[in-house]
C-alpha positions as CSV (number, residue, x, y, z in Angstrom):
1,V,-99.5,-29.8,114.8
2,A,-97.8,-28.9,111.5
3,E,-99.9,-27.4,108.8
4,G,-99.0,-30.3,106.6
5,K,-100.9,-32.6,109.0
6,C,-103.9,-30.4,108.7
7,L,-103.7,-30.7,104.9
8,V,-103.5,-34.5,105.1
9,A,-106.5,-34.6,107.5
10,S,-108.4,-32.4,105.1
11,R,-107.9,-34.9,102.3
12,G,-109.2,-37.8,104.4
13,G,-105.9,-38.9,105.9
14,K,-105.0,-39.3,109.6
15,K,-107.3,-37.2,111.8
16,L,-106.0,-34.3,113.8
17,P,-105.5,-34.6,117.6
18,I,-108.4,-33.3,119.7
19,G,-108.1,-29.6,120.1
20,A,-105.3,-29.1,117.5
21,L,-107.1,-26.1,116.0
22,V,-109.0,-23.2,117.5
23,D,-111.9,-21.5,115.7
24,A,-112.7,-17.7,115.6
25,D,-114.8,-18.0,118.8
26,G,-112.0,-19.7,120.8
27,T,-113.6,-23.2,120.5
28,L,-111.1,-26.0,120.2
29,S,-111.5,-28.2,117.1
30,E,-110.0,-30.9,115.0
31,D,-111.9,-30.0,111.9
32,P,-109.6,-28.8,109.0
33,H,-112.5,-26.5,107.8
34,V,-111.6,-24.3,110.7
35,L,-108.2,-23.6,109.1
36,Y,-109.2,-23.7,105.4
37,G,-112.8,-22.7,105.3
38,P,-115.1,-24.5,102.8
39,Y,-113.5,-26.8,100.3
40,T,-114.4,-29.8,98.1
41,P,-112.7,-33.1,98.6
42,D,-110.5,-32.7,95.5
43,G,-110.3,-28.9,95.5
44,P,-107.6,-26.6,96.7
45,R,-107.1,-25.6,100.3
46,D,-107.0,-21.8,101.1
47,H,-106.0,-20.7,104.5
48,T,-107.3,-17.2,103.8
49,K,-110.9,-18.7,103.8
50,G,-110.5,-20.3,107.2
51,T,-111.6,-18.5,110.4
52,G,-109.4,-20.4,112.8
53,A,-105.8,-21.2,113.5
54,I,-103.4,-24.0,114.5
55,R,-102.9,-24.1,118.3
56,A,-99.4,-23.6,119.6
57,F,-98.0,-26.6,121.5
58,G,-96.9,-26.3,125.1
59,D,-99.5,-23.8,126.4
60,H,-98.0,-20.5,127.4
61,K,-94.4,-21.5,126.9
62,G,-95.1,-23.1,123.5
63,S,-97.1,-20.1,122.4
64,G,-94.2,-17.8,123.3
65,L,-91.9,-20.0,121.3
66,A,-94.3,-20.0,118.3
67,F,-94.6,-16.2,118.7
68,I,-90.9,-15.5,118.4
69,C,-90.5,-18.1,115.6
70,E,-93.2,-16.4,113.6
71,L,-91.5,-13.1,114.1
72,L,-88.1,-14.4,113.1
73,G,-89.3,-16.7,110.2
74,G,-92.0,-14.3,109.0
75,A,-91.4,-10.7,109.9
76,L,-87.6,-10.6,109.9
77,T,-87.3,-12.6,106.6
78,G,-89.8,-10.4,104.8
79,T,-92.3,-13.3,104.3
80,G,-94.7,-11.5,106.6
81,A,-96.5,-12.4,109.8
82,T,-99.6,-10.2,110.0
83,S,-101.3,-9.4,106.7
84,S,-104.4,-11.6,106.2
85,D,-104.0,-11.3,102.4
86,R,-100.3,-12.3,102.3
87,R,-99.2,-15.1,100.1
88,F,-98.9,-18.4,102.0
89,A,-95.2,-19.2,102.3
90,N,-92.8,-20.8,104.6
91,G,-90.5,-18.0,105.8
92,M,-87.4,-19.4,107.5
93,M,-84.7,-18.0,109.6
94,A,-81.7,-20.3,110.3
95,F,-78.9,-20.0,112.8
96,Y,-75.8,-22.0,112.0
97,I,-73.5,-23.0,114.8
98,D,-70.2,-24.9,114.2
99,P,-69.7,-27.1,117.3
100,K,-66.0,-27.4,116.3
101,V,-65.6,-23.6,116.9
102,I,-67.9,-23.4,120.0
103,D,-67.0,-26.7,121.6
104,T,-63.3,-27.2,121.3
105,S,-63.2,-29.7,124.1
106,N,-65.7,-32.0,122.3
107,F,-68.1,-32.1,125.3
108,F,-71.2,-31.6,123.1
109,D,-71.4,-35.0,121.4
110,G,-71.0,-36.9,124.6
111,E,-73.5,-34.7,126.4
112,I,-76.1,-35.3,123.7
113,T,-75.7,-39.0,124.1
114,R,-75.8,-38.9,127.9
115,Y,-78.9,-36.6,127.9
116,T,-80.7,-38.7,125.3
117,D,-80.0,-41.9,127.2
118,F,-81.2,-40.2,130.4
119,I,-84.5,-39.1,128.9
120,R,-85.1,-42.5,127.2
121,A,-84.5,-44.3,130.5
122,T,-87.2,-42.4,132.4
123,K,-90.5,-44.2,133.1
124,P,-93.0,-43.7,130.4
125,I,-96.6,-42.6,131.1
126,A,-99.2,-45.2,131.5
127,G,-100.3,-46.7,128.2
128,T,-97.1,-46.1,126.3
129,D,-94.1,-48.4,125.8
130,S,-91.2,-45.9,126.0
131,V,-90.2,-42.3,126.3
132,L,-89.4,-40.8,122.9
133,V,-87.0,-38.1,121.9
134,P,-87.3,-35.8,118.9
135,G,-86.9,-37.8,115.7
136,D,-87.9,-41.2,117.2
137,P,-91.4,-41.3,115.7
138,E,-90.0,-40.2,112.3
139,R,-87.3,-42.9,112.3
140,K,-89.9,-45.5,113.2
141,T,-92.2,-44.2,110.4
142,R,-89.4,-44.1,107.9
143,A,-88.4,-47.7,108.6
144,D,-92.0,-48.9,108.4
145,R,-92.6,-47.0,105.1
146,T,-89.4,-48.1,103.6
147,K,-90.4,-51.7,104.3
148,N,-94.2,-51.4,103.6
149,G,-94.7,-48.3,101.4
150,I,-96.5,-45.1,102.0
151,P,-100.2,-45.3,102.8
152,L,-102.3,-42.8,100.9
153,P,-106.1,-42.2,101.1
154,D,-107.8,-43.1,97.8
155,D,-108.7,-39.4,97.1
156,T,-105.1,-38.4,97.5
157,W,-103.9,-41.1,95.1
158,A,-106.6,-40.0,92.6
159,A,-105.3,-36.4,92.9
160,I,-101.7,-37.6,92.2
161,V,-102.9,-39.6,89.2
162,N,-104.9,-36.7,87.8
163,T,-102.0,-34.3,88.2
164,A,-99.6,-36.8,86.6
165,R,-102.0,-37.2,83.6
166,E,-102.3,-33.4,83.3
167,V,-98.6,-33.0,82.9
168,G,-98.3,-35.9,80.5
169,V,-97.0,-38.8,82.6
170,S,-97.9,-42.0,80.9
171,E,-100.4,-44.4,82.4
172,V,-97.7,-47.1,82.6
173,S,-95.6,-44.8,84.8
174,I,-98.4,-44.3,87.3
175,Q,-98.7,-47.4,89.5
176,R,-99.9,-47.8,93.0
177,A,-98.5,-50.6,95.1
178,T,-101.3,-52.7,96.6
179,S,-101.0,-54.9,99.6
């Protein structure tokens, strides 16, 4: 899972999937305290106080991909990958590919469409309606939230309101849509 999902779960939002985290003893967990250590509901989250980690997706292959991403995004960019007292930051390494230079025959766009259609046409696992490709859940969520608003736990909304007040946003400007 993304660290942002751990933060949301720690603030009372959507729970983490079973086994999303691993504690210092190797026990799987979905408790955000494993990642952040002790914290109060409205207090800050500090990954340096946690004793666990976010599990890599995809077992051995996923952990290998996560390993190289951490080296490229952390070590190679200078953000760091190993120091336990390093400042938390999102190091990023990007590779830009211009398909017009690499794919002069315009094969790429059609192949993307054919492959995406092929994957979506496969039989979904039991208990699901369809096979999804990357971006499908986000498009569905965006459409729903555009129509119905963004759900927030009460304590998250309270933190937003408190922060707004601290920086001088007027009470009239702070409104929560209710259903």
